[in-house]
N, C-alpha and C positions, 0 to 999 in steps of 0.2 A: 858359205858365201851366199847361197840362195836366200837363207833366212835373213842374213845381214842386209842385203840390198832390198829385200821386200819391206823390211822395217824402215830402212833409210830413205827409200823412195828416190832421192837424188844423191849422186855421188860422182867422183872422178876416178879414172883408172889409177892415178897415183895414190889416191886415198885407199883403194882396195889393195894395191901393192904393198903399202905400208901396213895395213891392217893384217894381211895374211902372209906377209914376208915373202912375196913373190915378185917376179919381174913384171914390168908393165906389159911386155909382149905376152906373157902367160895370162895376164888379166884379160887382155883383148880376146884371147882364144877362148877363155872360160865364158866371157860375156856372149860370144858368138854361139857357143854350145848351149847356153841357157836360152837364148833366143830361139834356137832350133827346137828346143823342148817345149816351147809354147809360152815362155815368159815375154811379155811385150815390153821391150826396152827401146827407148828413143834416144838418139845421139844428138847432142847440142854442140854446134860448132862455135868458134870464137874464143875470145880471151876468157870468158867465164863459162866456157863449155863444160861438157861432162855427159852424164847419162841420167835418165829418169825412167822410173817404172810406171808404165801407163796402167790406168784402171781397165780391167778386163773381166769377162765372165768366165774365163777358163782358169782354173786354179793351177798353180805351178806344181811340178812333181813333188810327191811326198814319199819318203822312204818308210815302208812297213816291214815288220818281221813277218815270217811265214804264218805264225799263229794269229797275228793281228789281221792279216789278209783273210784267213779262214773265218775269223769272227765277223769281219765286214761283209764277206760274201753271204754268209747264212743270215745275218741280220737283214740285209737287203732282200734276200729270198723270202723271208717271213713277211715282208711288207707287201708282197705280191698278192696275198690273200685279201688285202684291202683294195677294192676296185677303184676307190677314190683316194687321193693323197694330195696334201698341199704342196705347193711349189712345182706342180706338174711333173712329178717324178715318174720316169719310165724305169721301173725296176729291172726289166729285161735288159735294156741297153746298159744300165749301170753295172749289172753283173757281167755282161759281155766285156765291158771295158776293163774290169778288174782282171778277168781271165786272160785277155789279149796281151797284157803287159808283163805277165809272169812267164817263167821258164816252162818248158814242156814237162819237166818232172813235177813242178808244183801244180800244173794243170791236171796231171794224172792223179795226184793226191786229192785234189778238189773233187774230181769226178768220182773217185772211189769213196771219199768221205760222204758224198751226196747220197750214196746207196745205204749209208748206215747212220746218218744224222740229219735231223730236220727240226727247226723251231716251228711248232704248229700253233697257229692262232685261228680262232673261228673266222670263217669266210664272211666278208661283208655281204649282207643280204639285201640292203636297200641303198638307193642312190643318195649321195650327199653333195649337192651341186655348189654349196656356198663356202667350201673350206678355205679357198684362197682369200675371199673377201673378208671372212671372219678373222683369219690370222693377221691379215693386213690391218684391219681395224684395231685389233688387240695390240699390235706393235706400235701403232700411231696414237693409241688412246683416244679413238674416235667413237662417239656414241652411235648406236645402230638402232634402226626401227625394223621390227620383224612382224610377220604374221605367223603365229605359231599354232599348229594343229595338234593339240593333246588328245588323249583318248576320249575325254569328255566334251571338249569344246574347242572352238576356234577363237583366238584372241590376238589383239594387237598389242605389242609391248615395245617399250623404249628401254634399251639395255646398254650397259657398259661392259663390253667383252673383256674378260680377263685372260682366257686362254682356251684352247681346244685340246682334247685328248681322245685316244681310242681305247675301247674296252669291250671285250667279248664280241668283236665284229661290228661294233657300232661306233660312230663318232659323236662326241658330246662337246657342248660349249658350257663353260662355267662363266657366268656373267651376273652382274648386279642389275636386278630389275628396279628401275627408277621409281615405279609406282608404289611398290611395297617396301622399298629400301632394304632389300635383302638379296643376297647372292643365291643363285639357283643353278641347277644342272639342267641343260636343255639338250634333247636329242636333236642333232643337226638335220637329220632326215625329215623331221617334222616342221622345219622352217620352210615355208612355201613362198614367202616374199621377203626381200631384204633391201634395205636402203641405208647406206653409210652417210651420216649427216656431217655437217661442218662444225658440229659441236664437239668439244674435247672435254676429257675428264681427268682427274688426278687419281691414279690407281691406289687403292687402299690395301690390296693384298695381291700376292703373286700366286700363280697356279700351283707351284710346288708347296705352298703353305696351306692348301685347303684341307689336308688331312691332319695337320698338326696344330695349326694356329687359328683356323677359321671357326668362329662360334656363331650359330644362327641368332638372329635378332629375337625370335620368339621360341626359345628352346623348350623341348619337352623331355622329361626323363624317361628313357626307355629301359625297362628291366624285363628280362626273359630267362627262364630256366632252360638249360640245354642238355640234351643227351650227348654222349661222346660223338655220335655222328653229326648231331646238330652243331656242336662246337666246331668240328672240322669244317663244316660248310660255312659257318660264320667267319672262320679264320681265312677262308678263301675269298670272302667278299671284301672288296677294296674300301667300302664305306663302313663296315661293321667290325672288321678284324681287331681294331684297337680297343674295342670294348669288351672283348672276351677275357674272362678271368676265372680262376679256380675258386670255389667257395670252401667253407670250413668242412663240409661233409665229403669233400673230394670230388664233387661234381663240378659242372661248369655253369657260369652265369654270364649273361650279356648285360652290361650296365654302361650307358652312355647318354649323351644328349643328342637329340635329332631336331630338325626343323619341323614346324607345324605343316609346312608345305610338302614334306617328305612322307607324310602318313600313308598316302596311297601306295607309293613305291615300297615302303617298308611292309605294308600289309601283304602285297603280292609276294614278297620274298618269304615271309613267314608261312604263307599258304603252301609254298613249295616245300618247306621243311616238314609240314604235316605234324605228326606226333613227336618229332625230334625236338620241338621247341614249344614252350608254353609262355606266352606273353603275360606278364603281371601288370605292367603299366607302360604307357599312359592309358587312361580309361578310354580315350578316343580311339586308340588303336585296337583295344580289346573289342569295343563295340563294332568297329568296322570289320574285324575278322569274323565276328559272329554273323554279321549281315552277309558277308561273302560265303561263309559256310552254309548258311540257310539257302542262299541262291543255288549253290551246288546241290544241296539236298533235294530241292524242288526239281532241279534239272534231271536228276537220276531217280526220282520217285516213280 
């Protein structure tokens, strides 16, 4: 009945009685119970009277199985490691609300399970103050102007925000840079100024498609020979995992297309791999790696 009236929005007691084969008196009692549970229901008097469900910020009750409740509890708990979160979520009160509405036996199971199970994510180390503004702009397809502080320079950009995501304790924005006409990944903590404009855009790609369907405008062929350890580390990388494959000799190879703008990021990753990977192409990446290795050699000379 709850789902029915939520979708119906406007209804009469007789309509519900016919739908659920109950008496009108029983329907009035159920409506009163639903109102007590937090569903906002307005009564309309007169010949064309009935009931209507008001728009509200409190969701009506939802029935969860015990395992579904456990999954929600620990998923919310894992979000606590992110100091910033869109929608102004308070993970502590959200968990408390889940615990308060379950039986004592389920509460005891949750507490016991908490001693033996945890979804660990890297803790957020830097502040990201523009999460709400960016997700709002992405939802409304509004163009945004930002001041972006990268490692090398400070630049002003006009972007079309596609979506935000979290990875390894950091928040990222995937957006189309209008100047270079190419989609880029931006670390949100490096955005120091932000302005949402009154200009709108037509989205060309969705966030969930970036790993499978997005192709950079100026692609470069990336090829690297990998040790077993190097292959495992590439498989754990959200950007490179799809390019790992076995070669004819039984070893592993990374072969994929990357954007020209991602050369710096890719070089930093391969430096971390050390001797577990040997980049063969593109030449620009090989040259950059040699420069960085020489800088390290001078540092420790």
